[in-house]
C-alpha positions as CSV (number, residue, x, y, z in Angstrom):
1,X,-69.7,17.3,-66.2
2,X,-72.3,20.4,-64.2
3,X,-74.3,18.3,-61.9
4,X,-77.5,17.7,-63.2
5,X,-80.7,19.3,-61.3
6,X,-81.8,15.4,-60.6
7,X,-78.6,15.0,-58.4
8,X,-79.7,19.2,-56.9
9,X,-82.8,17.9,-55.7
10,X,-82.0,14.2,-54.8
11,X,-79.6,15.9,-51.8
12,X,-82.2,17.7,-50.9
13,X,-85.3,15.4,-50.8
14,X,-86.3,13.9,-47.8
15,X,-87.0,10.1,-48.9
16,X,-83.7,10.0,-50.9
17,X,-80.9,8.9,-47.8
18,X,-83.2,5.8,-48.4
19,X,-81.7,5.5,-52.1
20,X,-78.4,4.0,-51.2
21,X,-80.2,1.3,-49.8
22,X,-82.4,0.1,-52.4
23,X,-80.9,-2.6,-54.3
24,X,-84.8,-4.0,-53.9
25,X,-83.1,-7.7,-53.2
26,X,-84.9,-9.5,-55.9
27,X,-88.1,-7.3,-55.2
28,X,-89.4,-5.0,-57.9
29,X,-90.3,-3.2,-54.6
30,X,-90.0,0.8,-54.1
31,X,-86.9,1.6,-51.4
32,X,-88.3,1.5,-48.0
33,X,-88.9,4.9,-46.5
34,X,-91.0,4.4,-43.4
35,X,-92.3,7.8,-42.9
36,X,-94.4,7.5,-46.4
37,X,-96.4,5.4,-45.7
38,X,-97.7,7.8,-42.6
39,X,-98.0,10.6,-44.7
40,X,-100.3,8.8,-47.3
41,X,-102.7,8.1,-44.1
42,X,-102.3,11.6,-42.6
43,X,-103.2,13.3,-46.0
44,X,-106.1,11.0,-46.4
45,X,-106.7,11.9,-42.6
46,X,-106.5,15.4,-42.8
47,X,-109.3,15.6,-45.9
48,X,-111.1,13.2,-43.1
49,X,-110.7,15.4,-39.8
50,X,-110.9,19.2,-41.5
51,X,-114.0,21.1,-40.0
52,X,-116.7,21.7,-42.9
53,X,-117.1,24.7,-41.0
54,X,-114.3,26.4,-42.4
55,X,-115.2,26.3,-45.8
56,X,-118.8,27.3,-44.7
57,X,-117.6,30.6,-42.9
58,X,-115.9,31.6,-46.5
59,X,-117.5,33.3,-49.0
60,X,-117.5,30.7,-51.9
61,X,-114.8,31.9,-55.3
62,X,-114.9,30.3,-58.3
63,X,-111.4,29.8,-60.3
64,X,-111.4,28.4,-63.7
65,X,-108.0,26.5,-65.1
66,X,-107.2,24.9,-68.4
67,X,-105.1,21.0,-67.0
68,X,-103.7,18.9,-69.6
69,X,-105.4,15.9,-69.8
70,X,-102.0,13.7,-69.1
71,X,-101.5,15.8,-66.0
72,X,-104.8,15.4,-64.4
73,X,-103.4,13.0,-61.6
74,X,-105.4,11.4,-58.4
75,X,-103.2,13.6,-56.3
76,X,-104.0,16.9,-58.2
77,X,-107.8,16.4,-57.7
78,X,-107.3,15.2,-54.3
79,X,-105.7,19.2,-53.3
80,X,-108.7,20.2,-55.8
81,X,-111.1,18.7,-53.6
82,X,-109.4,19.7,-50.5
83,X,-109.0,23.5,-51.3
84,X,-112.7,23.3,-52.1
85,X,-114.0,21.7,-49.1
86,X,-111.4,23.8,-46.5
87,X,-110.9,27.1,-48.8
88,X,-114.7,27.2,-50.3
89,X,-112.2,28.2,-53.1
90,X,-114.1,25.8,-56.2
91,X,-111.5,24.8,-59.2
92,X,-114.0,24.3,-62.6
93,X,-111.0,22.9,-64.7
94,X,-111.5,22.2,-68.4
95,X,-109.5,19.1,-69.2
96,X,-108.4,19.2,-72.6
97,X,-106.2,16.4,-74.9
98,X,-102.1,17.3,-74.5
99,X,-101.6,17.6,-78.4
100,X,-104.5,20.2,-78.2
101,X,-103.2,22.7,-75.2
102,X,-100.8,24.9,-76.7
103,X,-103.1,25.9,-79.5
104,X,-106.4,26.4,-76.9
105,X,-104.0,28.1,-75.0
106,X,-102.9,31.1,-77.3
107,X,-106.9,31.0,-78.7
108,X,-107.8,31.5,-75.5
109,X,-105.3,34.5,-74.4
110,X,-105.7,36.2,-77.8
111,X,-109.7,36.4,-77.0
112,X,-109.0,37.5,-73.7
113,X,-111.4,35.4,-72.1
114,X,-108.2,32.9,-70.8
115,X,-109.1,30.8,-67.6
116,X,-107.6,31.8,-64.7
117,X,-104.8,29.0,-63.8
118,X,-103.2,27.7,-67.0
119,X,-101.8,24.3,-67.1
120,X,-98.1,24.0,-68.9
121,X,-95.0,23.5,-69.0
122,X,-92.5,25.4,-66.8
123,X,-90.2,27.0,-67.6
124,X,-90.9,25.9,-71.5
125,X,-93.7,27.6,-71.9
126,X,-91.7,31.0,-71.0
127,X,-90.2,30.5,-74.3
128,X,-93.7,29.9,-76.3
129,X,-95.9,32.6,-74.9
130,X,-94.3,36.3,-73.2
131,X,-94.4,35.5,-70.0
132,X,-94.8,39.5,-68.9
133,X,-97.6,40.2,-71.0
134,X,-99.5,37.4,-70.5
135,X,-98.4,36.0,-67.1
136,X,-98.9,37.3,-63.4
137,X,-95.2,37.9,-61.9
138,X,-95.4,35.7,-58.6
139,X,-92.0,36.6,-58.0
140,X,-91.5,37.4,-54.2
141,X,-94.7,35.8,-53.0
142,X,-93.9,33.1,-50.0
143,X,-93.8,30.1,-52.2
144,X,-90.8,31.3,-54.2
145,X,-88.6,31.3,-50.7
146,X,-90.3,27.2,-50.4
147,X,-88.4,25.9,-54.0
148,X,-85.7,24.2,-53.9
149,X,-84.3,25.1,-57.3
150,X,-85.9,28.4,-58.3
151,X,-83.8,28.5,-61.0
152,X,-85.8,26.2,-62.5
153,X,-88.7,28.9,-62.8
154,X,-87.4,31.9,-63.4
155,X,-87.8,33.5,-66.9
156,X,-84.7,35.5,-68.7
157,X,-85.9,38.6,-67.1
158,X,-85.3,37.0,-63.6
159,X,-88.6,36.9,-62.6
160,X,-90.5,34.1,-61.3
161,X,-94.1,33.3,-63.3
162,X,-94.6,29.5,-63.0
163,X,-96.2,27.4,-60.3
164,X,-93.7,24.0,-60.5
165,X,-94.7,20.7,-58.8
166,X,-91.2,19.2,-59.6
167,X,-87.7,20.0,-58.9
168,X,-86.5,16.9,-61.6
169,X,-89.5,17.3,-64.1
170,X,-88.5,13.9,-65.7
171,X,-86.2,11.2,-67.0
172,X,-86.2,9.4,-70.4
173,X,-86.4,5.8,-71.2
174,X,-88.0,3.0,-72.6
175,X,-90.5,2.0,-69.5
176,X,-90.6,-2.4,-69.6
177,X,-93.1,-4.9,-68.3
178,X,-90.9,-7.0,-66.5
179,X,-92.9,-10.3,-66.7
180,X,-92.6,-9.7,-70.2
181,X,-89.0,-9.3,-70.8
182,X,-88.9,-12.8,-68.4
183,X,-91.7,-14.8,-70.5
184,X,-90.0,-14.1,-73.8
185,X,-86.5,-14.7,-72.1
186,X,-84.9,-11.0,-73.0
187,X,-82.8,-9.3,-70.9
188,X,-82.5,-5.5,-70.3
189,X,-80.8,-4.1,-73.0
190,X,-77.5,-2.1,-73.5
191,X,-77.1,-1.1,-76.9
192,X,-79.6,-0.4,-80.0
193,X,-78.8,-3.8,-82.2
194,X,-79.9,-5.5,-78.4
195,X,-83.0,-3.8,-78.2
196,X,-83.7,-5.0,-81.7
197,X,-83.2,-8.2,-80.6
198,X,-85.0,-8.4,-78.1
199,X,-88.1,-7.0,-79.7
200,X,-87.7,-9.9,-82.2
201,X,-87.9,-12.2,-79.1
202,X,-90.5,-10.8,-77.6
203,X,-92.7,-10.7,-81.3
204,X,-92.0,-14.2,-81.4
205,X,-93.3,-15.0,-78.5
206,X,-96.8,-13.5,-79.3
207,X,-96.6,-10.0,-77.1
208,X,-96.4,-6.4,-79.4
209,X,-92.6,-5.3,-78.1
210,X,-93.3,-1.9,-78.5
211,X,-96.8,0.2,-77.9
212,X,-96.9,3.8,-79.5
213,X,-100.1,5.6,-79.6
214,X,-101.2,8.6,-82.2
215,X,-100.5,11.5,-79.9
216,X,-97.6,13.5,-81.5
217,X,-96.1,14.7,-77.8
218,X,-95.3,10.4,-77.7
219,X,-93.0,9.6,-80.4
220,X,-91.2,12.8,-80.7
221,X,-89.9,12.4,-77.4
222,X,-87.4,9.1,-78.5
223,X,-86.1,11.6,-81.1
224,X,-85.9,14.6,-78.8
225,X,-83.5,11.8,-76.5
226,X,-81.5,10.2,-79.0
227,X,-81.0,13.8,-81.0
228,X,-79.1,14.9,-77.9
229,X,-77.3,11.5,-77.2
230,X,-75.8,11.9,-80.6
231,X,-75.2,15.8,-80.7
232,X,-73.9,15.4,-77.5
233,X,-74.3,18.7,-75.0
234,X,-71.8,20.5,-76.7
235,X,-73.0,19.7,-80.3
236,X,-76.6,20.9,-79.0
237,X,-75.7,24.0,-78.4
238,X,-74.1,24.5,-81.8
239,X,-76.5,23.4,-83.5
240,X,-79.0,25.7,-82.2
241,X,-77.1,28.8,-82.3
242,X,-76.5,27.9,-85.9
243,X,-80.1,27.2,-87.0
244,X,-81.6,29.7,-84.9
245,X,-79.1,32.8,-87.2
246,X,-79.6,30.3,-90.2
247,X,-76.0,29.4,-90.9
248,X,-77.4,25.5,-91.0
249,X,-80.4,23.7,-91.9
250,X,-82.4,20.4,-90.8
251,X,-80.9,18.4,-93.4
252,X,-77.1,19.5,-93.2
253,X,-77.3,17.4,-90.3
254,X,-77.3,13.9,-91.3
255,X,-77.5,12.2,-88.0
256,X,-80.9,13.6,-87.3
257,X,-82.2,11.2,-90.3
258,X,-80.3,8.3,-89.4
259,X,-82.2,8.7,-85.4
260,X,-85.8,9.0,-87.8
261,X,-84.5,5.6,-89.8
262,X,-84.0,3.8,-86.6
263,X,-87.2,4.7,-85.4
264,X,-89.3,3.8,-88.8
265,X,-87.3,0.2,-88.4
266,X,-89.3,-0.4,-85.5
267,X,-92.3,0.0,-87.4
268,X,-90.9,-1.7,-90.7
269,X,-89.7,-4.9,-88.4
270,X,-93.2,-4.9,-86.8
271,X,-92.1,-4.4,-83.5
272,X,-94.9,-1.5,-82.9
273,X,-98.7,-2.0,-82.2
274,X,-100.7,-2.4,-85.9
275,X,-103.0,0.0,-84.7
276,X,-100.8,3.0,-83.5
277,X,-102.2,5.0,-85.9
278,X,-105.6,5.4,-83.1
279,X,-104.6,3.7,-80.5
280,X,-104.6,6.6,-77.9
281,X,-101.8,7.7,-74.6
282,X,-104.5,5.8,-72.4
283,X,-104.2,2.6,-74.5
284,X,-100.2,2.8,-74.2
285,X,-100.4,2.4,-70.6
286,X,-102.7,-0.1,-70.5
287,X,-101.5,-2.1,-72.7
288,X,-97.6,-1.9,-70.4
289,X,-100.1,-2.4,-67.3
290,X,-101.9,-5.5,-68.2
291,X,-98.5,-6.6,-70.3
292,X,-100.4,-7.1,-74.1
293,X,-97.3,-4.5,-75.0
294,X,-93.8,-5.2,-73.6
295,X,-92.6,-1.4,-73.6
296,X,-93.3,2.1,-74.4
297,X,-91.0,4.8,-74.6
298,X,-91.5,8.1,-72.4
299,X,-90.6,10.0,-68.9
300,X,-90.5,8.3,-65.9
301,X,-94.0,9.6,-64.9
302,X,-95.0,6.8,-67.7
303,X,-94.1,3.9,-65.0
304,X,-96.3,5.8,-62.5
305,X,-99.5,5.6,-64.2
306,X,-98.7,2.4,-65.3
307,X,-98.3,1.4,-61.7
308,X,-101.6,3.2,-61.2
309,X,-103.7,1.0,-63.4
310,X,-102.5,-1.9,-62.3
311,X,-100.7,-1.9,-58.9
312,X,-99.3,-5.7,-59.3
313,X,-97.7,-4.5,-62.4
314,X,-93.8,-5.6,-62.4
315,X,-92.0,-2.5,-63.7
316,X,-88.4,-1.4,-65.1
317,X,-86.8,1.2,-66.8
318,X,-83.8,1.6,-69.1
319,X,-82.3,4.4,-71.4
320,X,-81.3,3.8,-74.7
321,X,-79.2,4.8,-77.3
322,X,-78.5,4.7,-81.2
323,X,-75.5,6.2,-80.9
324,X,-73.0,3.2,-79.7
325,X,-71.1,4.4,-76.6
326,X,-73.3,7.0,-75.8
327,X,-73.8,6.2,-72.1
328,X,-76.3,8.7,-71.3
329,X,-79.8,9.6,-70.0
330,X,-81.5,12.8,-71.0
331,X,-83.7,15.1,-68.7
332,X,-86.7,17.2,-69.2
333,X,-86.2,20.1,-68.0
334,X,-89.6,21.7,-67.1
335,X,-91.9,20.3,-64.8
336,X,-95.5,20.3,-64.9
337,X,-97.1,23.2,-63.1
338,X,-99.4,26.3,-63.6
339,X,-99.6,29.6,-64.9
340,X,-101.8,32.5,-63.9
341,X,-103.5,34.4,-66.3
342,X,-102.0,38.1,-65.8
343,X,-105.5,39.9,-66.5
344,X,-107.5,37.5,-64.2
345,X,-109.9,39.2,-62.1
346,X,-109.2,36.5,-59.3
347,X,-105.4,37.0,-59.4
348,X,-105.3,37.4,-55.9
349,X,-107.1,33.9,-54.8
350,X,-104.8,32.4,-57.8
351,X,-101.7,33.5,-55.1
352,X,-103.5,31.8,-52.3
353,X,-104.0,28.9,-54.2
354,X,-100.5,28.8,-55.2
355,X,-99.3,29.2,-51.5
356,X,-101.4,26.6,-50.3
357,X,-100.6,24.2,-52.7
358,X,-96.5,24.9,-52.1
359,X,-97.6,23.6,-48.7
360,X,-97.0,20.2,-47.5
361,X,-100.2,19.7,-46.2
362,X,-101.5,19.8,-50.3
363,X,-98.7,18.9,-51.5
364,X,-98.2,15.7,-49.8
365,X,-101.1,14.5,-51.4
366,X,-99.9,15.1,-55.2
367,X,-96.9,13.1,-54.1
368,X,-98.9,10.1,-52.0
369,X,-99.7,8.2,-55.1
370,X,-97.0,9.1,-57.5
371,X,-93.7,9.6,-56.0
372,X,-91.0,12.3,-57.5
373,X,-89.4,15.1,-56.8
374,X,-90.7,17.4,-55.3
375,X,-90.2,21.2,-56.4
376,X,-90.7,23.1,-52.3
377,X,-88.8,22.3,-49.3
378,X,-90.0,19.9,-46.8
379,X,-92.8,18.1,-49.1
380,X,-92.2,14.3,-49.2
381,X,-92.0,13.2,-52.4
382,X,-92.8,9.2,-51.8
383,X,-90.8,6.4,-51.8
384,X,-88.3,6.2,-54.7
385,X,-89.3,3.0,-57.2
386,X,-86.8,1.1,-57.5
387,X,-86.2,2.0,-61.4
388,X,-85.3,5.6,-60.3
389,X,-83.2,4.5,-57.8
390,X,-80.9,2.4,-60.2
391,X,-80.9,5.5,-62.5
392,X,-80.0,7.5,-59.8
393,X,-77.3,5.1,-58.9
394,X,-75.8,4.3,-62.7
395,X,-76.4,8.0,-64.4
396,X,-77.5,10.9,-62.2
397,X,-74.1,10.0,-59.3
398,X,-71.8,9.7,-62.5
399,X,-72.5,12.7,-64.4
400,X,-74.3,10.7,-66.8
401,X,-77.5,13.1,-67.3
402,X,-78.1,15.5,-70.4
403,X,-80.8,18.0,-71.1
404,X,-83.1,16.4,-73.9
405,X,-82.2,18.0,-77.4
406,X,-85.7,20.3,-77.2
407,X,-84.3,22.1,-74.7
408,X,-82.1,24.0,-76.5
409,X,-84.9,25.1,-79.2
410,X,-88.0,25.6,-77.1
411,X,-88.7,29.1,-78.6
412,X,-89.5,26.7,-81.9
413,X,-92.1,24.2,-79.4
414,X,-95.0,25.8,-81.3
415,X,-93.8,24.9,-85.0
416,X,-92.4,21.7,-83.6
417,X,-96.1,20.7,-82.6
418,X,-97.9,21.5,-86.1
419,X,-95.2,20.3,-88.1
420,X,-92.3,17.8,-86.8
421,X,-93.8,15.7,-84.1
422,X,-97.4,15.2,-86.7
423,X,-94.5,14.1,-89.3
424,X,-93.5,11.7,-86.8
425,X,-96.6,9.8,-86.5
426,X,-97.5,10.5,-90.3
427,X,-93.9,8.9,-91.7
428,X,-94.9,5.1,-90.6
429,X,-98.6,5.5,-90.8
430,X,-97.9,6.6,-94.7
431,X,-95.1,5.0,-95.6
432,X,-93.8,7.5,-98.2
433,X,-90.7,9.0,-95.8
434,X,-87.3,8.3,-94.5
435,X,-85.7,10.2,-92.3
436,X,-83.9,12.3,-94.9
437,X,-87.3,13.0,-96.3
438,X,-88.6,14.4,-93.0
439,X,-86.2,16.6,-92.3
440,X,-86.2,17.8,-96.0
441,X,-90.0,19.0,-95.6
442,X,-89.3,20.0,-92.5
443,X,-86.3,22.8,-92.8
444,X,-88.9,24.0,-95.5
445,X,-91.4,24.4,-92.7
446,X,-89.1,26.3,-90.6
447,X,-87.8,28.4,-93.1
448,X,-91.5,29.8,-93.9
449,X,-91.8,29.9,-89.8
450,X,-89.2,32.0,-88.8
451,X,-89.7,34.0,-92.0
452,X,-93.1,34.2,-90.5
453,X,-91.7,35.7,-86.7
454,X,-89.4,38.1,-88.7
455,X,-86.9,36.3,-87.5
456,X,-82.9,37.8,-88.5
457,X,-81.3,36.1,-91.0
458,X,-84.1,34.8,-92.4
């Protein structure tokens, strides 16, 4: 199997050398990387000792930004604060719910009154919004030379429009509270049937087995993960090629409906929180952090959020497949990042911001409390948590990582967000659709969407 971007980034990361010795030895602690604690202290010291007169000698500039709620991390806030203190550049950020951000971005672009900086997934945004027409070309900017994997943010025209934070955007799996598992006498499941059995025992112990929120971007992660595992990488490529040419239908693939039926079974058996139709993403973080729920399926970034909410929580992560024998993990191929509005009056300032943010002085702040794999050389991504170290050993190094299903059909993301993802929440809430009905309904939406887009063959 082709080496994943995770493996490439791991080889480049300063701290990843400690992975081989990250057994944890009975403790759910991160791998020991001595320099990281000093980086935290150094980052704090830098903030405290920066002369205020530097900013005072520069004319104040206000730059506008649109940032998704789930990505307004403490590290990013520190970077924004440092920028204002040292460069007198203030970022006036509008924080929006994740599932509303795409529509808001499109609306602002169409109005011609767009923020200078836009937060979205890179390079996924290239397939949703034409980058050459809407985003500033960053090719040749100094910071692009420091990218560990420049291909991650290179568009089809060979140009770079996006500024990423991560070289390894994310891995999917169940993030779970180890103390809840221990209390219920449950071991980490290796198969879907074992997962159901574990959920039953956890439910009997008086704890919610799986927490799901109403946010439509969340439940879809389980589907994009398992669609990929059931079809395999080659199967995903083949289906994507055919569906975009109208040579097959969404409801022609019985495996899609089967995945949905297994997802719906979790609700039918009472394994999901009863308030899933009103609960929020923040509620999911809190529930796993305090142990009122055992687990939640998402990207590995969710685990970091849980540990921010409760640093004492004992957290683990495991991939799972609905298909027997599909022992792989899926990768999210798009990084959290920014693009710059092409017609911004502050474009030179935005370019300066990106250049500063690519340096260790700023980027280390991003990772000080959220360890991950940075996009830029020389940046310390922090301690690698045990759960990522284990995944690296058991999956990444073994070549058992594949892209998520959505990666192959990224051009359809606007339709997914307005239609299919909504059905994933509606189906268990209303109880009127099984997997087959969902895919039949989505096929009708798909045909109309492609006709509206003027797609060839529709």
